[in-house]
N, C-alpha and C positions, 0 to 999 in steps of 0.2 A: 620505174613509171611505164606506163603505156601512152605513148604520143598518140594524137587522133588529130582528124580534121573533121569537120561535120557542115553540113548544109541542107537546107530546106528546099523541097521543090515545091512549083508554084500549086500543087495538088495537096500538098500538106505530107508528103512524105519524108521523112527526117533519115537521113544518109550518113553514115558516119563511117569513116575508113582509118583504119592503122595498117601503117608499112612495116613489114617485118623481112629483110631480106637474107635471113638466116634460112628460111624454108623454099624449095620449090611450090609448096601448096597453097591454094587461097581458101578460106572458109568464107561463105556466105549465109548470113542468119537474117530471116526475118520474123519480127515479132509482131503479132496481133494482139494488141490490148483488149484482148477477151479471154473470160475464162467462165469457170462453172458458175460463179457468181452472178454472172450477167444473163442466167438464163431464165426463162419463164419458169415459175415454180410448178407449171403444169405441163413443161416440156422439158424436163432437165436431160442431161447427157449429151446435149447437142455439141458442145464446144469439143467434147471430146470425137463425138461422131465424125466433126469435120476435120478432125486429125488423119482419120482415114479417107473420107471423100476427097481430100485434097490430093491424094496421089492416085485416083483416078480419072485422071485427063481432062484436059482444059479445052478452051473455044477451037485453037489451032493445032494441040499435040494430043495425041491420043494418049502417050504411053510415057510419063514422066521420067520414071526409072530407069528404062531403057534408053532413051537420050541422054541423062545423066552419065548412065554407066559406058557409053561409047563416048564421052568424053573423059573418061578416065576417072568420075567422080562416084559419090556416093552420098545417101542422105538419110535424114530421119527427121523424128518430130516428138513432142512432148507437149501435153496441156496439164495445167494446174487450175485450180480455183481463181486464179487471178490472170495468167496469160495463156496464149499459145504460140510455141514457138518451132519454126520450120528451120533446117541448116542443112547445107552441102557444103562438101568440100571435094575439091576438085585441083587438078593443075591450073597453078597460076595463069598460064597461057591461054586454059580454055575458060576463062572465067566469065565471057559472056555468053557461054551455053548455060550458064545458072541463071543470067539475068534475064533470057531469053525464057527460061522455063518458069521462073518463078514470076516474072511479069505477067505470063500470060494466065498462069492461075489466078492471080489477083484479080486480072481484067474480069475474068467469068470462068466458071467450070463449066463443063459438059455435063450437065445433071440429066439424068434418065431414070425412068421406073426401075430397070435392070441394075443399073450400077448403085443405087440407092437401096435397093433390096440386099444385094451382096452385102456390102457395109454394113448394113443393119444386122444381119446375120452374124457377123465377124465379131460386132459389138457385144449381141447378145451371147455369143458363146465367150467372149471374155470376160463377160461378167460373172456366167456360170464359174469359169474355170479359175479367175483371180479372186472373186468376191465370195463365191457360195461354196465351193468344192475344196478351196484352198484351207489347212490350218490356220487359224486366227485373221482370214481374210476378210470376216465381216466386222473387224474391230472398227473401222473408220465409218461404216454404214450404222454403226452403235453409237460411237462417241460423239458424232458431228451433231445429231440431234438432240442427245444430251446437252450438250454444251451450247448450243445454238438455238434459240426460240424463235427468231425473227429474221437473221441474216442469213443470205442465202449460202454461206458457208455451213449451213446445216445438213447440206448432200455433198457426198463426195463426187468426182470427175464423171464417172462413170455415171452417174444420175441417181435420182432418188429412188427411182421405180424402174424394171427394166421394161415395164410397158409403156413408158415413154419414147423409148427408142422403137420398140415394135410398130407403135402406132405412127410413127413419124411420117408426117405426109412430102412431097415432092415440094408441095407448096410451102410447106413448114420450114424446108432447109432451104429454100430460095431466099425465104425472107431472110433467114438467120445469116446467109451469105450477104446480102445485099446490106444488111445493117452493121455488119462488122467487117468484112473482110474488103477493104478499101484502103488506100493512101493515105487518108487522113487518120487512120486507126492503126497504122503501122510503122515499124521503123525498120530501116536496113541497114546491116552491119557488114561488115568487108574486112577480114584482116588476112594477111598475106604478103607476098611478094609482089606488090601490085603499086602503081602510081596513083595515087589522090586524084590527082587531075582528070586521069583518064576514067578511074571508075565514076566520078561525079559525071562527066559526059556520056556515059555508058548508061548511068542511070536515069538520065534525062532522056536519052535516047528510049530506054526500054519501058520506062515507068511514068514518063512526064505527061502523057498524054490520058493515061487511065484515069477515068473522071473521080473528084475527091471523095465522093460520097458524104451523105449527112454526117455532121458531127455526132457523137454520141455522148451525150450527157448522162454521165452515171449518177442515179441518184436511189441507192439502195437503202433499205431499212435499216437503222442502227440498232446494235444490238444494247439492251437496256444491262445496265449494272446487277450482276447477279447478286441476292441478298440473302440466298439460302442454299444450303448444299443439295446438289441433288445425286441421286444413287440409282444404278443399275446393275442386276444380278443375273447373269446367263448362264447356262450350261452349254458346254459344246463337246464334241468327241473329240479332244487336242490332247497331245501329252502331257501337258504342265498347267496348273493354275496360273492365271497371269493377272496382274493387277495394274489399274490405269489410273492415276491423278491428273487431272487437267483444270488448268488457271486461266483465265483471261489475260491476257498481256495487250501491250500497246501495239499500233500499227508498225509497219516495216521503217516508213519514214521518220517515225518519231526519234527523238536524241535518246529515249532511254532503251532502244533496241540494243545498243551495243553493252550495256551493263545486264542486261536480261539475258544475252546470249551467253555472257562470260560465266552469268551465276550458273547457267545449266552446263559449261562446261566444269565447273568446280565441283558439280555433283558426279559427272559422269564422264567426263574426257579423259580417257587413258588409265592404266591400271593402279596410279595412285590417287585417283580420284576418290571422293569421299564416300559414294553409294559403293563402289567397289573394294574398296579397302575394309568399308565398315560393314556392310550387310553382306556381301561375296565372302571376303576372306575371312573375316573375323569371326562375327555372327553366324556366318553360312546359311542364311535364311533363303537367298535367292541363287539361282544357277545363272541368271542374266538380269542387268539393271541398265537400265539407260533414262537418261533426261534431254530434252530437246525443245527447241521453239519451232514454231510454223513459220515464223517470218511472214506471214501474210501481208498484203497490201493493206487491208482492213484490220480491226482489233484481232489478233491471232490467239495462239493458246501457248502455254507452258505445260508439258507432259512429262510426268515422273512414272516410269513403269517398269516393273520386272517381273520374271518366271519365277515362281515360288520352288523351292525345295518342297518334296512330299510333307515333311514333317512339321513345314512352316504354314500356320494358319491365316486366311485371308485378314482377319481382325489384328493377328499381330504383323503382319507384313505392312498394313495400313499404319498401325501405330509407329512402326519403325522408319516411314516414310516421313510421317510429319514429324516424328523426333528430329529426323535430319534438316526439314525445312526449318523445326525452330531453333535450330543453332544457328542458321542463316541469319535469322531475324534479331537474335542476342547476342551474337559476337560478330565483329569485323572479321573478315578474311584476312589472313595474314601477308604482309607485303610479299614475301617469296612465293606463297603458293598462289597469288594473283599475278605476279610477275611470270611463273611458268605458262599459265594459262594464256597470257597475252603472249607471250612466245609461240605458243602453239596456233595462235588466231592469226598470227604474222607468217608463219609456215604455210597454212593452210591456205592464205590468201596469195602465197608466193605461188603455191603449187598450181593455183585455179589460173595462173597466167602463163602456165607451162606450154601452151600449144596454141594455135592461130584460133582454134575453133572454140576455146574456151575464152578468148579475148574478145572474138566476134560477139560470143553470146553476152558475155558481161558488159561489154559497151553498150549494147542495144537494153540490157536490163536495167542499167544505172541511168541510162538515158529517161526511161520510162519512170523511174524514183525521182527525176529531176533534172539530171545532168550527167552524162556520162563521166563527167571529170570526175565523179562521187568514187568511180573504179580507185583513183590512185589515192584517195585521202582515208581508204577503210582503216589500213595499219593505225593511221595517227587517231581516228576514233575511238578504236579498242585500247590505244594506251594510252590514253587520256580518261580512263575510267578509274575511280578510287575505290578503297574498301568502304567509304561510307556510300557512294553511289549504289554499290551492289547491296548494302543493307538496306537501303532506303527501298530498294526494290523488291526486296526480300519481304520487307514489313508492309508493304502494299498489296503483294500477289497472294501471299501463301496463307491467308485466314481461312481456317475450316469450312465456315460458312461461302466461301468462294468457292469451294473446290465442288469440281464433277466425279464422283467416284465410278467406276467401271470394274466390277469383279465379273472376271471371266473364267469360270469354273471348268475343271477338267471331268468330263465323266468318262467310263471306261467303255469300250464299244463292245457291244452285246455280241457275240460270233456264236451263241446257241443256236441249235436247229430246232 
């Protein structure tokens, strides 16, 4: 169990502290409740752009990285369609340095045309390298608009079109910062060899006088139920054909999340899972298979995918996937098989609590879901799931008319002169 204490500052900043005396390290995590789903459809990629801009210097501190490194620390960040997360680790006795740095960039960034231009170029290059020039790199740029018609999950975190970043103005990014990067839209979590009371005093000292900001009331378009199968066929210079089936699932906060997650594990978690055993080892149709859920805050996706052996046709591969899904609809998962994947879920959860940084991140994330204490209930929620619950999910999800099918065909590179 991860024990913690929690307070809220007058400006709305939620502060969570977990004391771990087994380590000399402290981890500081600042989660901002903003992701790609919160962007203007005509100005996408801004949440990810800010992942870069937040390290470009704040009002009083021109060099974030150097100051943290001088205190023996390191840092990083990531962006998803739902959140933007910044984290630091450093010796516990230097914790206040992280508070000084994080509070100053929450208070305000040192915006300039030059800094903006530098980071825009960085993101544009990242777009080229990771999405355009990487084998299979554009999969989610294809799959998202295929599966989502109105919800902003239809674009990846890098953005819908790179022109949105190229054309971003200083006024645009200042507006985005003012709307989302403030105490009322953030969660600060600390884990490590720290005294909770001291951390709360430190939080008040460094963050307490930052203006709360206007509350952000999220009102996103709701994705309508899919009633007809969608299909997309593309050709790319990649080594193998790959097939993707995607189905809409529930929200991360919904009770059905846990049965849905276990259902994906039945299909592909480990060498004895069904897709691996049946389609890779026995039928030798695929060289690689996977099934997973996106776990999104709003309605997410259940994805089944595999790289095909050369002798396997797309039609045969697709039929094989649907056959496996149909078995889950028609037959209950056995008690022994279900217990095995529950044990794996428990092991994964325990591993996620193995270091102070993971605990700080998880506490902030579950607080965003509604209560940091949910972290300590995850294993219970998984173990409560029954074979009937998994079958009910399979029956509701895997109708062929609710599938979005992406056929990603390999074409040979033409090296002729």
